[in-house]
All heavy atoms as TSV, in Angstrom:
chain	resi	resn	atom	element	x	y	z
A	1	MET	N	N	22.969	-7.047	-21.292
A	1	MET	CA	C	21.747	-6.349	-21.616
A	1	MET	C	C	22.018	-5.477	-22.838
A	1	MET	O	O	22.995	-4.752	-22.889
A	1	MET	CB	C	21.296	-5.498	-20.433
A	1	MET	CG	C	20.067	-4.672	-20.721
A	1	MET	SD	S	19.522	-3.648	-19.344
A	1	MET	CE	C	18.929	-4.872	-18.224
A	2	THR	N	N	21.119	-5.550	-23.768
A	2	THR	CA	C	21.260	-4.732	-24.970
A	2	THR	C	C	20.376	-3.502	-24.860
A	2	THR	O	O	19.517	-3.406	-23.978
A	2	THR	CB	C	20.854	-5.532	-26.223
A	2	THR	OG1	O	19.455	-5.796	-26.147
A	2	THR	CG2	C	21.630	-6.839	-26.339
A	3	ASN	N	N	20.569	-2.572	-25.776
A	3	ASN	CA	C	19.733	-1.368	-25.795
A	3	ASN	C	C	18.269	-1.727	-25.996
A	3	ASN	O	O	17.389	-1.080	-25.427
A	3	ASN	CB	C	20.196	-0.404	-26.887
A	3	ASN	CG	C	21.460	0.309	-26.491
A	3	ASN	OD1	O	21.783	0.400	-25.310
A	3	ASN	ND2	N	22.183	0.802	-27.460
A	4	ALA	N	N	17.990	-2.757	-26.791
A	4	ALA	CA	C	16.607	-3.172	-27.020
A	4	ALA	C	C	15.971	-3.655	-25.723
A	4	ALA	O	O	14.809	-3.380	-25.448
A	4	ALA	CB	C	16.541	-4.250	-28.089
A	5	ASP	N	N	16.718	-4.395	-24.919
A	5	ASP	CA	C	16.207	-4.866	-23.632
A	5	ASP	C	C	15.924	-3.699	-22.697
A	5	ASP	O	O	14.930	-3.677	-21.989
A	5	ASP	CB	C	17.206	-5.809	-22.955
A	5	ASP	CG	C	17.386	-7.110	-23.699
A	5	ASP	OD1	O	16.442	-7.514	-24.413
A	5	ASP	OD2	O	18.468	-7.713	-23.574
A	6	LEU	N	N	16.800	-2.727	-22.699
A	6	LEU	CA	C	16.620	-1.559	-21.846
A	6	LEU	C	C	15.358	-0.802	-22.230
A	6	LEU	O	O	14.578	-0.399	-21.376
A	6	LEU	CB	C	17.837	-0.653	-21.925
A	6	LEU	CG	C	17.810	0.575	-21.027
A	6	LEU	CD1	C	17.670	0.160	-19.572
A	6	LEU	CD2	C	19.071	1.390	-21.216
A	7	SER	N	N	15.138	-0.650	-23.519
A	7	SER	CA	C	13.953	0.050	-23.989
A	7	SER	C	C	12.686	-0.672	-23.532
A	7	SER	O	O	11.743	-0.053	-23.067
A	7	SER	CB	C	13.976	0.172	-25.511
A	7	SER	OG	O	12.792	0.768	-25.969
A	8	PHE	N	N	12.658	-1.992	-23.656
A	8	PHE	CA	C	11.492	-2.763	-23.236
A	8	PHE	C	C	11.279	-2.662	-21.732
A	8	PHE	O	O	10.160	-2.446	-21.265
A	8	PHE	CB	C	11.640	-4.231	-23.643
A	8	PHE	CG	C	10.471	-5.065	-23.229
A	8	PHE	CD1	C	9.285	-5.012	-23.932
A	8	PHE	CD2	C	10.544	-5.879	-22.112
A	8	PHE	CE1	C	8.188	-5.764	-23.543
A	8	PHE	CE2	C	9.464	-6.624	-21.713
A	8	PHE	CZ	C	8.273	-6.581	-22.433
A	9	SER	N	N	12.351	-2.790	-20.951
A	9	SER	CA	C	12.205	-2.728	-19.497
A	9	SER	C	C	11.767	-1.338	-19.052
A	9	SER	O	O	10.988	-1.200	-18.105
A	9	SER	CB	C	13.496	-3.151	-18.796
A	9	SER	OG	O	14.532	-2.242	-19.050
A	10	THR	N	N	12.240	-0.299	-19.722
A	10	THR	CA	C	11.825	1.062	-19.397
A	10	THR	C	C	10.342	1.248	-19.668
A	10	THR	O	O	9.626	1.850	-18.861
A	10	THR	CB	C	12.644	2.082	-20.208
A	10	THR	OG1	O	14.021	1.886	-19.908
A	10	THR	CG2	C	12.252	3.498	-19.879
A	11	ARG	N	N	9.871	0.705	-20.777
A	11	ARG	CA	C	8.437	0.782	-21.077
A	11	ARG	C	C	7.615	0.019	-20.053
A	11	ARG	O	O	6.546	0.468	-19.653
A	11	ARG	CB	C	8.152	0.244	-22.485
A	11	ARG	CG	C	8.375	1.283	-23.552
A	11	ARG	CD	C	8.012	0.743	-24.877
A	11	ARG	NE	N	9.172	-0.069	-25.262
A	11	ARG	CZ	C	9.251	-0.805	-26.331
A	11	ARG	NH1	N	8.249	-0.878	-27.158
A	11	ARG	NH2	N	10.338	-1.477	-26.608
A	12	GLU	N	N	8.112	-1.103	-19.610
A	12	GLU	CA	C	7.387	-1.894	-18.607
A	12	GLU	C	C	7.304	-1.140	-17.281
A	12	GLU	O	O	6.259	-1.118	-16.635
A	12	GLU	CB	C	8.062	-3.255	-18.417
A	12	GLU	CG	C	7.338	-4.166	-17.456
A	12	GLU	CD	C	5.919	-4.524	-17.879
A	12	GLU	OE1	O	5.578	-4.412	-19.073
A	12	GLU	OE2	O	5.139	-4.913	-16.991
A	13	VAL	N	N	8.377	-0.519	-16.874
A	13	VAL	CA	C	8.373	0.296	-15.648
A	13	VAL	C	C	7.366	1.435	-15.789
A	13	VAL	O	O	6.587	1.710	-14.868
A	13	VAL	CB	C	9.784	0.826	-15.334
A	13	VAL	CG1	C	9.749	1.895	-14.258
A	13	VAL	CG2	C	10.701	-0.315	-14.926
A	14	ALA	N	N	7.362	2.079	-16.946
A	14	ALA	CA	C	6.424	3.180	-17.180
A	14	ALA	C	C	4.986	2.687	-17.176
A	14	ALA	O	O	4.087	3.358	-16.664
A	14	ALA	CB	C	6.740	3.859	-18.506
A	15	ARG	N	N	4.752	1.508	-17.703
A	15	ARG	CA	C	3.402	0.939	-17.733
A	15	ARG	C	C	2.903	0.658	-16.312
A	15	ARG	O	O	1.732	0.842	-15.999
A	15	ARG	CB	C	3.386	-0.355	-18.561
A	15	ARG	CG	C	1.990	-0.939	-18.757
A	15	ARG	CD	C	2.041	-2.317	-19.377
A	15	ARG	NE	N	2.649	-3.317	-18.508
A	15	ARG	CZ	C	2.061	-3.856	-17.440
A	15	ARG	NH1	N	0.860	-3.476	-17.076
A	15	ARG	NH2	N	2.683	-4.776	-16.723
A	16	GLN	N	N	3.791	0.228	-15.442
A	16	GLN	CA	C	3.422	-0.120	-14.068
A	16	GLN	C	C	3.326	1.087	-13.141
A	16	GLN	O	O	2.744	0.996	-12.059
A	16	GLN	CB	C	4.431	-1.115	-13.491
A	16	GLN	CG	C	4.436	-2.454	-14.171
A	16	GLN	CD	C	5.561	-3.339	-13.675
A	16	GLN	OE1	O	6.361	-2.929	-12.832
A	16	GLN	NE2	N	5.632	-4.546	-14.188
A	17	ALA	N	N	3.871	2.204	-13.541
A	17	ALA	CA	C	3.953	3.381	-12.665
A	17	ALA	C	C	2.608	3.864	-12.133
A	17	ALA	O	O	2.491	4.120	-10.923
A	17	ALA	CB	C	4.694	4.510	-13.369
A	18	PRO	N	N	1.563	3.987	-12.955
A	18	PRO	CA	C	0.291	4.475	-12.405
A	18	PRO	C	C	-0.277	3.568	-11.306
A	18	PRO	O	O	-0.761	4.061	-10.278
A	18	PRO	CB	C	-0.635	4.519	-13.621
A	18	PRO	CG	C	0.279	4.651	-14.782
A	18	PRO	CD	C	1.512	3.864	-14.412
A	19	GLN	N	N	-0.171	2.256	-11.496
A	19	GLN	CA	C	-0.684	1.335	-10.470
A	19	GLN	C	C	0.142	1.437	-9.201
A	19	GLN	O	O	-0.395	1.408	-8.100
A	19	GLN	CB	C	-0.698	-0.105	-10.979
A	19	GLN	CG	C	-1.347	-1.070	-10.006
A	19	GLN	CD	C	-2.795	-0.729	-9.717
A	19	GLN	OE1	O	-3.573	-0.529	-10.643
A	19	GLN	NE2	N	-3.158	-0.652	-8.453
A	20	LYS	N	N	1.441	1.581	-9.339
A	20	LYS	CA	C	2.299	1.727	-8.153
A	20	LYS	C	C	1.949	2.999	-7.389
A	20	LYS	O	O	1.935	3.008	-6.159
A	20	LYS	CB	C	3.768	1.708	-8.539
A	20	LYS	CG	C	4.243	0.339	-8.950
A	20	LYS	CD	C	5.734	0.325	-9.188
A	20	LYS	CE	C	6.140	-1.061	-9.609
A	20	LYS	NZ	N	7.198	-1.601	-8.807
A	21	LEU	N	N	1.654	4.066	-8.102
A	21	LEU	CA	C	1.238	5.310	-7.443
A	21	LEU	C	C	-0.084	5.122	-6.714
A	21	LEU	O	O	-0.251	5.586	-5.579
A	21	LEU	CB	C	1.124	6.442	-8.454
A	21	LEU	CG	C	2.445	6.992	-8.982
A	21	LEU	CD1	C	2.191	7.961	-10.131
A	21	LEU	CD2	C	3.226	7.657	-7.875
A	22	ARG	N	N	-1.047	4.456	-7.362
A	22	ARG	CA	C	-2.340	4.195	-6.699
A	22	ARG	C	C	-2.151	3.324	-5.464
A	22	ARG	O	O	-2.741	3.576	-4.412
A	22	ARG	CB	C	-3.319	3.541	-7.678
A	22	ARG	CG	C	-3.894	4.501	-8.696
A	22	ARG	CD	C	-5.016	3.872	-9.496
A	22	ARG	NE	N	-4.567	2.783	-10.354
A	22	ARG	CZ	C	-4.112	2.931	-11.595
A	22	ARG	NH1	N	-4.025	4.143	-12.127
A	22	ARG	NH2	N	-3.734	1.883	-12.295
A	23	ASP	N	N	-1.323	2.282	-5.592
A	23	ASP	CA	C	-1.066	1.399	-4.456
A	23	ASP	C	C	-0.434	2.178	-3.304
A	23	ASP	O	O	-0.817	2.004	-2.141
A	23	ASP	CB	C	-0.143	0.249	-4.865
A	23	ASP	CG	C	-0.798	-0.744	-5.800
A	23	ASP	OD1	O	-2.037	-0.679	-6.005
A	23	ASP	OD2	O	-0.069	-1.601	-6.351
A	24	GLY	N	N	0.518	3.032	-3.623
A	24	GLY	CA	C	1.166	3.837	-2.583
A	24	GLY	C	C	0.191	4.762	-1.885
A	24	GLY	O	O	0.253	4.944	-0.669
A	25	ALA	N	N	-0.733	5.321	-2.651
A	25	ALA	CA	C	-1.736	6.210	-2.065
A	25	ALA	C	C	-2.655	5.443	-1.123
A	25	ALA	O	O	-2.970	5.915	-0.022
A	25	ALA	CB	C	-2.549	6.900	-3.156
A	26	VAL	N	N	-3.071	4.251	-1.522
A	26	VAL	CA	C	-3.943	3.428	-0.665
A	26	VAL	C	C	-3.202	3.056	0.612
A	26	VAL	O	O	-3.778	3.111	1.710
A	26	VAL	CB	C	-4.424	2.163	-1.414
A	26	VAL	CG1	C	-5.102	1.190	-0.476
A	26	VAL	CG2	C	-5.352	2.540	-2.543
A	27	ILE	N	N	-1.941	2.705	0.494
A	27	ILE	CA	C	-1.157	2.358	1.684
A	27	ILE	C	C	-1.055	3.559	2.620
A	27	ILE	O	O	-1.230	3.423	3.835
A	27	ILE	CB	C	0.236	1.829	1.283
A	27	ILE	CG1	C	0.100	0.434	0.674
A	27	ILE	CG2	C	1.187	1.819	2.480
A	27	ILE	CD1	C	1.367	-0.098	0.034
A	28	GLN	N	N	-0.821	4.742	2.078
A	28	GLN	CA	C	-0.709	5.934	2.923
A	28	GLN	C	C	-2.018	6.251	3.632
A	28	GLN	O	O	-2.018	6.641	4.802
A	28	GLN	CB	C	-0.224	7.129	2.108
A	28	GLN	CG	C	1.235	7.052	1.747
A	28	GLN	CD	C	2.117	6.903	2.985
A	28	GLN	OE1	O	1.984	7.632	3.959
A	28	GLN	NE2	N	3.010	5.933	2.945
A	29	VAL	N	N	-3.143	6.086	2.949
A	29	VAL	CA	C	-4.443	6.316	3.587
A	29	VAL	C	C	-4.650	5.308	4.716
A	29	VAL	O	O	-5.064	5.666	5.822
A	29	VAL	CB	C	-5.591	6.255	2.559
A	29	VAL	CG1	C	-6.949	6.253	3.244
A	29	VAL	CG2	C	-5.487	7.413	1.576
A	30	ALA	N	N	-4.360	4.041	4.442
A	30	ALA	CA	C	-4.520	3.002	5.470
A	30	ALA	C	C	-3.612	3.272	6.665
A	30	ALA	O	O	-4.034	3.118	7.818
A	30	ALA	CB	C	-4.234	1.626	4.881
A	31	VAL	N	N	-2.398	3.685	6.408
A	31	VAL	CA	C	-1.469	3.999	7.496
A	31	VAL	C	C	-2.027	5.154	8.334
A	31	VAL	O	O	-1.976	5.114	9.566
A	31	VAL	CB	C	-0.062	4.320	6.943
A	31	VAL	CG1	C	0.823	4.959	8.003
A	31	VAL	CG2	C	0.597	3.058	6.399
A	32	GLY	N	N	-2.592	6.155	7.690
A	32	GLY	CA	C	-3.212	7.259	8.421
A	32	GLY	C	C	-4.371	6.794	9.285
A	32	GLY	O	O	-4.525	7.234	10.429
A	33	ILE	N	N	-5.173	5.903	8.755
A	33	ILE	CA	C	-6.309	5.352	9.512
A	33	ILE	C	C	-5.801	4.585	10.724
A	33	ILE	O	O	-6.305	4.755	11.844
A	33	ILE	CB	C	-7.168	4.450	8.610
A	33	ILE	CG1	C	-7.887	5.296	7.556
A	33	ILE	CG2	C	-8.150	3.618	9.430
A	33	ILE	CD1	C	-8.512	4.489	6.425
A	34	ILE	N	N	-4.805	3.739	10.499
A	34	ILE	CA	C	-4.247	2.934	11.599
A	34	ILE	C	C	-3.614	3.837	12.647
A	34	ILE	O	O	-3.807	3.634	13.856
A	34	ILE	CB	C	-3.242	1.907	11.048
A	34	ILE	CG1	C	-3.961	0.874	10.174
A	34	ILE	CG2	C	-2.476	1.226	12.177
A	34	ILE	CD1	C	-3.036	0.046	9.311
A	35	ALA	N	N	-2.884	4.845	12.208
A	35	ALA	CA	C	-2.240	5.768	13.151
A	35	ALA	C	C	-3.274	6.483	13.993
A	35	ALA	O	O	-3.142	6.572	15.217
A	35	ALA	CB	C	-1.376	6.777	12.389
A	36	ALA	N	N	-4.314	6.983	13.349
A	36	ALA	CA	C	-5.345	7.732	14.072
A	36	ALA	C	C	-6.127	6.846	15.027
A	36	ALA	O	O	-6.435	7.248	16.146
A	36	ALA	CB	C	-6.290	8.407	13.083
A	37	SER	N	N	-6.455	5.646	14.574
A	37	SER	CA	C	-7.289	4.778	15.416
A	37	SER	C	C	-6.498	4.120	16.538
A	37	SER	O	O	-7.073	3.736	17.554
A	37	SER	CB	C	-7.981	3.707	14.568
A	37	SER	OG	O	-7.026	2.833	14.011
A	38	GLY	N	N	-5.179	4.016	16.378
A	38	GLY	CA	C	-4.373	3.368	17.399
A	38	GLY	C	C	-3.461	4.303	18.151
A	38	GLY	O	O	-2.618	3.859	18.920
A	39	ASP	N	N	-3.622	5.613	17.924
A	39	ASP	CA	C	-2.764	6.618	18.562
A	39	ASP	C	C	-1.295	6.258	18.358
A	39	ASP	O	O	-0.503	6.220	19.302
A	39	ASP	CB	C	-3.110	6.762	20.042
A	39	ASP	CG	C	-2.516	8.039	20.636
A	39	ASP	OD1	O	-2.306	9.010	19.868
A	39	ASP	OD2	O	-2.232	8.044	21.846
A	40	LEU	N	N	-0.945	5.966	17.096
A	40	LEU	CA	C	0.409	5.574	16.728
A	40	LEU	C	C	1.032	6.646	15.838
A	40	LEU	O	O	0.320	7.401	15.184
A	40	LEU	CB	C	0.394	4.259	15.939
A	40	LEU	CG	C	-0.224	3.042	16.603
A	40	LEU	CD1	C	-0.349	1.904	15.604
A	40	LEU	CD2	C	0.594	2.616	17.800
A	41	SER	N	N	2.345	6.665	15.790
A	41	SER	CA	C	3.019	7.513	14.812
A	41	SER	C	C	2.819	6.881	13.431
A	41	SER	O	O	2.428	5.714	13.314
A	41	SER	CB	C	4.520	7.607	15.116
A	41	SER	OG	O	5.163	6.371	14.814
A	42	MET	N	N	3.081	7.645	12.389
A	42	MET	CA	C	2.951	7.110	11.037
A	42	MET	C	C	3.919	5.947	10.819
A	42	MET	O	O	3.564	4.959	10.197
A	42	MET	CB	C	3.175	8.210	10.000
A	42	MET	CG	C	2.108	9.295	10.039
A	42	MET	SD	S	0.461	8.693	9.625
A	42	MET	CE	C	0.575	8.705	7.840
A	43	ASP	N	N	5.123	6.050	11.357
A	43	ASP	CA	C	6.089	4.955	11.228
A	43	ASP	C	C	5.601	3.699	11.940
A	43	ASP	O	O	5.723	2.586	11.423
A	43	ASP	CB	C	7.458	5.361	11.775
A	43	ASP	CG	C	8.184	6.347	10.882
A	43	ASP	OD1	O	7.860	6.434	9.680
A	43	ASP	OD2	O	9.095	7.039	11.392
A	44	GLU	N	N	5.048	3.875	13.136
A	44	GLU	CA	C	4.521	2.726	13.880
A	44	GLU	C	C	3.344	2.101	13.145
A	44	GLU	O	O	3.219	0.871	13.093
A	44	GLU	CB	C	4.089	3.151	15.284
A	44	GLU	CG	C	5.231	3.535	16.193
A	44	GLU	CD	C	4.771	4.210	17.470
A	44	GLU	OE1	O	3.748	4.931	17.464
A	44	GLU	OE2	O	5.470	4.035	18.491
A	45	ALA	N	N	2.501	2.936	12.587
A	45	ALA	CA	C	1.341	2.428	11.855
A	45	ALA	C	C	1.767	1.700	10.589
A	45	ALA	O	O	1.195	0.666	10.242
A	45	ALA	CB	C	0.394	3.577	11.513
A	46	ARG	N	N	2.766	2.214	9.883
A	46	ARG	CA	C	3.270	1.536	8.683
A	46	ARG	C	C	3.844	0.182	9.046
A	46	ARG	O	O	3.623	-0.819	8.362
A	46	ARG	CB	C	4.325	2.412	7.995
A	46	ARG	CG	C	4.937	1.809	6.743
A	46	ARG	CD	C	3.894	1.740	5.639
A	46	ARG	NE	N	4.365	1.033	4.477
A	46	ARG	CZ	C	4.683	1.602	3.331
A	46	ARG	NH1	N	4.585	2.904	3.193
A	46	ARG	NH2	N	5.089	0.875	2.326
A	47	TYR	N	N	4.587	0.121	10.144
A	47	TYR	CA	C	5.137	-1.144	10.613
A	47	TYR	C	C	4.004	-2.114	10.981
A	47	TYR	O	O	4.069	-3.291	10.643
A	47	TYR	CB	C	6.057	-0.912	11.817
A	47	TYR	CG	C	6.652	-2.176	12.371
A	47	TYR	CD1	C	7.727	-2.779	11.739
A	47	TYR	CD2	C	6.120	-2.777	13.501
A	47	TYR	CE1	C	8.266	-3.957	12.226
A	47	TYR	CE2	C	6.654	-3.956	13.997
A	47	TYR	CZ	C	7.729	-4.544	13.352
A	47	TYR	OH	O	8.251	-5.713	13.839
A	48	ALA	N	N	2.977	-1.604	11.653
A	48	ALA	CA	C	1.850	-2.452	12.033
A	48	ALA	C	C	1.157	-3.026	10.799
A	48	ALA	O	O	0.811	-4.216	10.772
A	48	ALA	CB	C	0.854	-1.665	12.887
A	49	LEU	N	N	0.957	-2.202	9.781
A	49	LEU	CA	C	0.344	-2.670	8.540
A	49	LEU	C	C	1.212	-3.735	7.883
A	49	LEU	O	O	0.723	-4.793	7.477
A	49	LEU	CB	C	0.121	-1.504	7.580
A	49	LEU	CG	C	-0.454	-1.860	6.211
A	49	LEU	CD1	C	-1.871	-2.395	6.343
A	49	LEU	CD2	C	-0.409	-0.662	5.282
A	50	ARG	N	N	2.493	-3.467	7.775
A	50	ARG	CA	C	3.429	-4.405	7.146
A	50	ARG	C	C	3.448	-5.742	7.883
A	50	ARG	O	O	3.376	-6.811	7.265
A	50	ARG	CB	C	4.827	-3.790	7.125
A	50	ARG	CG	C	5.851	-4.597	6.357
A	50	ARG	CD	C	7.194	-3.899	6.303
A	50	ARG	NE	N	7.077	-2.641	5.577
A	50	ARG	CZ	C	7.426	-1.457	6.062
A	50	ARG	NH1	N	7.915	-1.346	7.276
A	50	ARG	NH2	N	7.299	-0.367	5.348
A	51	GLU	N	N	3.515	-5.689	9.210
A	51	GLU	CA	C	3.566	-6.919	10.002
A	51	GLU	C	C	2.246	-7.687	9.944
A	51	GLU	O	O	2.237	-8.916	9.877
A	51	GLU	CB	C	3.948	-6.611	11.447
A	51	GLU	CG	C	5.415	-6.312	11.609
A	51	GLU	CD	C	6.284	-7.465	11.135
A	51	GLU	OE1	O	6.157	-8.586	11.670
A	51	GLU	OE2	O	7.091	-7.255	10.206
A	52	ALA	N	N	1.130	-6.970	9.984
A	52	ALA	CA	C	-0.177	-7.637	9.900
A	52	ALA	C	C	-0.339	-8.328	8.546
A	52	ALA	O	O	-0.853	-9.452	8.473
A	52	ALA	CB	C	-1.300	-6.631	10.122
A	53	ALA	N	N	0.107	-7.688	7.487
A	53	ALA	CA	C	0.035	-8.300	6.155
A	53	ALA	C	C	0.912	-9.542	6.097
A	53	ALA	O	O	0.505	-10.581	5.564
A	53	ALA	CB	C	0.454	-7.295	5.090
A	54	ARG	N	N	2.100	-9.438	6.666
A	54	ARG	CA	C	3.007	-10.597	6.687
A	54	ARG	C	C	2.387	-11.768	7.438
A	54	ARG	O	O	2.363	-12.895	6.958
A	54	ARG	CB	C	4.344	-10.211	7.316
A	54	ARG	CG	C	5.386	-11.341	7.294
A	54	ARG	CD	C	6.621	-10.979	8.103
A	54	ARG	NE	N	6.345	-10.728	9.502
A	54	ARG	CZ	C	6.092	-11.672	10.418
A	54	ARG	NH1	N	6.045	-12.946	10.069
A	54	ARG	NH2	N	5.873	-11.343	11.679
A	55	ARG	N	N	1.828	-11.487	8.623
A	55	ARG	CA	C	1.218	-12.545	9.436
A	55	ARG	C	C	0.000	-13.155	8.753
A	55	ARG	O	O	-0.260	-14.343	8.892
A	55	ARG	CB	C	0.823	-12.000	10.814
A	55	ARG	CG	C	1.997	-11.760	11.727
A	55	ARG	CD	C	1.576	-11.484	13.164
A	55	ARG	NE	N	0.593	-10.425	13.281
A	55	ARG	CZ	C	0.855	-9.137	13.411
A	55	ARG	NH1	N	2.100	-8.727	13.437
A	55	ARG	NH2	N	-0.111	-8.260	13.522
A	56	ALA	N	N	-0.731	-12.341	8.019
A	56	ALA	CA	C	-1.934	-12.822	7.329
A	56	ALA	C	C	-1.604	-13.502	6.005
A	56	ALA	O	O	-2.481	-14.105	5.394
A	56	ALA	CB	C	-2.895	-11.654	7.082
A	57	GLY	N	N	-0.361	-13.377	5.566
A	57	GLY	CA	C	0.032	-13.991	4.307
A	57	GLY	C	C	-0.554	-13.281	3.097
A	57	GLY	O	O	-0.863	-13.914	2.091
A	58	THR	N	N	-0.698	-11.978	3.206
A	58	THR	CA	C	-1.239	-11.189	2.106
A	58	THR	C	C	-0.291	-10.032	1.806
A	58	THR	O	O	0.656	-9.798	2.546
A	58	THR	CB	C	-2.654	-10.682	2.438
A	58	THR	OG1	O	-3.250	-10.135	1.263
A	58	THR	CG2	C	-2.658	-9.656	3.547
A	59	SER	N	N	-0.578	-9.334	0.753
A	59	SER	CA	C	0.276	-8.192	0.411
A	59	SER	C	C	-0.091	-6.988	1.271
A	59	SER	O	O	-1.216	-6.869	1.772
A	59	SER	CB	C	0.115	-7.831	-1.064
A	59	SER	OG	O	-1.169	-7.294	-1.305
A	60	GLU	N	N	0.850	-6.111	1.404
A	60	GLU	CA	C	0.622	-4.885	2.165
A	60	GLU	C	C	-0.479	-4.047	1.516
A	60	GLU	O	O	-1.364	-3.534	2.199
A	60	GLU	CB	C	1.926	-4.093	2.245
A	60	GLU	CG	C	1.919	-2.985	3.235
A	60	GLU	CD	C	3.283	-2.340	3.386
A	60	GLU	OE1	O	4.311	-2.932	3.006
A	60	GLU	OE2	O	3.311	-1.209	3.896
A	61	VAL	N	N	-0.450	-3.937	0.205
A	61	VAL	CA	C	-1.477	-3.142	-0.479
A	61	VAL	C	C	-2.843	-3.819	-0.393
A	61	VAL	O	O	-3.864	-3.149	-0.284
A	61	VAL	CB	C	-1.075	-2.812	-1.936
A	61	VAL	CG1	C	-1.143	-4.031	-2.839
A	61	VAL	CG2	C	-1.932	-1.690	-2.485
A	62	GLY	N	N	-2.873	-5.132	-0.405
A	62	GLY	CA	C	-4.150	-5.845	-0.266
A	62	GLY	C	C	-4.785	-5.579	1.084
A	62	GLY	O	O	-5.993	-5.306	1.176
A	63	LEU	N	N	-3.990	-5.634	2.139
A	63	LEU	CA	C	-4.509	-5.345	3.469
A	63	LEU	C	C	-4.891	-3.879	3.587
A	63	LEU	O	O	-5.917	-3.537	4.183
A	63	LEU	CB	C	-3.489	-5.722	4.541
A	63	LEU	CG	C	-3.943	-5.539	5.984
A	63	LEU	CD1	C	-5.256	-6.281	6.256
A	63	LEU	CD2	C	-2.855	-5.998	6.932
A	64	ALA	N	N	-4.100	-3.005	2.990
A	64	ALA	CA	C	-4.424	-1.572	3.013
A	64	ALA	C	C	-5.767	-1.317	2.342
A	64	ALA	O	O	-6.577	-0.541	2.848
A	64	ALA	CB	C	-3.321	-0.776	2.319
A	65	ARG	N	N	-6.018	-1.971	1.224
A	65	ARG	CA	C	-7.319	-1.823	0.549
A	65	ARG	C	C	-8.455	-2.272	1.459
A	65	ARG	O	O	-9.519	-1.645	1.500
A	65	ARG	CB	C	-7.341	-2.628	-0.745
A	65	ARG	CG	C	-6.565	-2.013	-1.851
A	65	ARG	CD	C	-6.789	-2.757	-3.180
A	65	ARG	NE	N	-5.924	-2.231	-4.193
A	65	ARG	CZ	C	-4.888	-2.874	-4.728
A	65	ARG	NH1	N	-4.616	-4.118	-4.346
A	65	ARG	NH2	N	-4.144	-2.309	-5.642
A	66	THR	N	N	-8.237	-3.346	2.198
A	66	THR	CA	C	-9.260	-3.842	3.123
A	66	THR	C	C	-9.510	-2.843	4.243
A	66	THR	O	O	-10.665	-2.579	4.605
A	66	THR	CB	C	-8.836	-5.205	3.697
A	66	THR	OG1	O	-8.679	-6.127	2.612
A	66	THR	CG2	C	-9.868	-5.744	4.674
A	67	VAL	N	N	-8.459	-2.271	4.791
A	67	VAL	CA	C	-8.600	-1.269	5.855
A	67	VAL	C	C	-9.410	-0.079	5.353
A	67	VAL	O	O	-10.375	0.357	5.986
A	67	VAL	CB	C	-7.210	-0.807	6.370
A	67	VAL	CG1	C	-7.334	0.432	7.253
A	67	VAL	CG2	C	-6.511	-1.928	7.108
A	68	VAL	N	N	-9.041	0.441	4.187
A	68	VAL	CA	C	-9.719	1.618	3.632
A	68	VAL	C	C	-11.171	1.284	3.304
A	68	VAL	O	O	-12.084	2.058	3.635
A	68	VAL	CB	C	-8.971	2.149	2.395
A	68	VAL	CG1	C	-9.764	3.243	1.697
A	68	VAL	CG2	C	-7.588	2.665	2.802
A	69	ALA	N	N	-11.414	0.146	2.696
A	69	ALA	CA	C	-12.787	-0.245	2.337
A	69	ALA	C	C	-13.646	-0.429	3.581
A	69	ALA	O	O	-14.814	-0.026	3.596
A	69	ALA	CB	C	-12.770	-1.529	1.511
A	70	THR	N	N	-13.078	-1.000	4.622
A	70	THR	CA	C	-13.833	-1.215	5.865
A	70	THR	C	C	-14.214	0.119	6.498
A	70	THR	O	O	-15.356	0.303	6.927
A	70	THR	CB	C	-13.006	-2.070	6.841
A	70	THR	OG1	O	-12.720	-3.326	6.225
A	70	THR	CG2	C	-13.756	-2.300	8.148
A	71	VAL	N	N	-13.286	1.048	6.544
A	71	VAL	CA	C	-13.584	2.364	7.122
A	71	VAL	C	C	-14.615	3.081	6.257
A	71	VAL	O	O	-15.531	3.730	6.779
A	71	VAL	CB	C	-12.304	3.196	7.300
A	71	VAL	CG1	C	-12.631	4.643	7.627
A	71	VAL	CG2	C	-11.454	2.582	8.393
A	72	ASN	N	N	-14.493	2.977	4.943
A	72	ASN	CA	C	-15.471	3.598	4.051
A	72	ASN	C	C	-16.861	3.017	4.257
A	72	ASN	O	O	-17.856	3.742	4.179
A	72	ASN	CB	C	-15.056	3.462	2.592
A	72	ASN	CG	C	-13.938	4.397	2.211
A	72	ASN	OD1	O	-13.691	5.398	2.880
A	72	ASN	ND2	N	-13.247	4.071	1.149
A	73	GLU	N	N	-16.924	1.720	4.520
A	73	GLU	CA	C	-18.222	1.069	4.676
A	73	GLU	C	C	-18.814	1.238	6.085
A	73	GLU	O	O	-20.002	1.483	6.238
A	73	GLU	CB	C	-18.102	-0.421	4.367
A	73	GLU	CG	C	-19.436	-1.141	4.360
A	73	GLU	CD	C	-19.349	-2.552	3.827
A	73	GLU	OE1	O	-18.342	-2.905	3.197
A	73	GLU	OE2	O	-20.296	-3.309	4.078
A	74	TYR	N	N	-17.974	1.112	7.104
A	74	TYR	CA	C	-18.481	1.083	8.480
A	74	TYR	C	C	-18.096	2.281	9.318
A	74	TYR	O	O	-18.529	2.402	10.463
A	74	TYR	CB	C	-18.000	-0.193	9.180
A	74	TYR	CG	C	-18.480	-1.451	8.527
A	74	TYR	CD1	C	-17.620	-2.245	7.785
A	74	TYR	CD2	C	-19.817	-1.817	8.608
A	74	TYR	CE1	C	-18.067	-3.401	7.175
A	74	TYR	CE2	C	-20.271	-2.977	7.998
A	74	TYR	CZ	C	-19.385	-3.753	7.288
A	74	TYR	OH	O	-19.837	-4.896	6.673
A	75	GLY	N	N	-17.230	3.121	8.839
A	75	GLY	CA	C	-16.769	4.244	9.646
A	75	GLY	C	C	-15.585	3.871	10.482
A	75	GLY	O	O	-15.098	2.744	10.436
A	76	ASN	N	N	-15.096	4.813	11.247
A	76	ASN	CA	C	-13.874	4.622	12.045
A	76	ASN	C	C	-14.170	4.790	13.521
A	76	ASN	O	O	-13.563	5.592	14.204
A	76	ASN	CB	C	-12.797	5.617	11.565
A	76	ASN	CG	C	-11.426	5.273	12.110
A	76	ASN	OD1	O	-11.192	4.157	12.514
A	76	ASN	ND2	N	-10.552	6.249	12.125
A	77	ASP	N	N	-15.111	4.031	14.027
A	77	ASP	CA	C	-15.484	4.133	15.453
A	77	ASP	C	C	-14.662	3.223	16.318
A	77	ASP	O	O	-14.194	2.244	16.083
A	77	ASP	CB	C	-16.950	3.813	15.656
A	77	ASP	CG	C	-17.843	4.860	14.994
A	77	ASP	OD1	O	-17.420	6.027	14.924
A	77	ASP	OD2	O	-18.937	4.503	14.556
């Protein structure tokens, strides 16, 4: 790896950082929703989200977005 490669990869990481932060925030909100609705700890809820995404063949953040959007649209009853 040369210094030029390092500079490019550092810029790419920096470019992706805002989206990664947004994705992390959505995952945390979804985990909170799952924990509250299922009387689970945050760790249990995170595991449930991860496993459900794996079983559904989707990304964790994609499923988290669906959880948050569903609660926003229909409530958490």
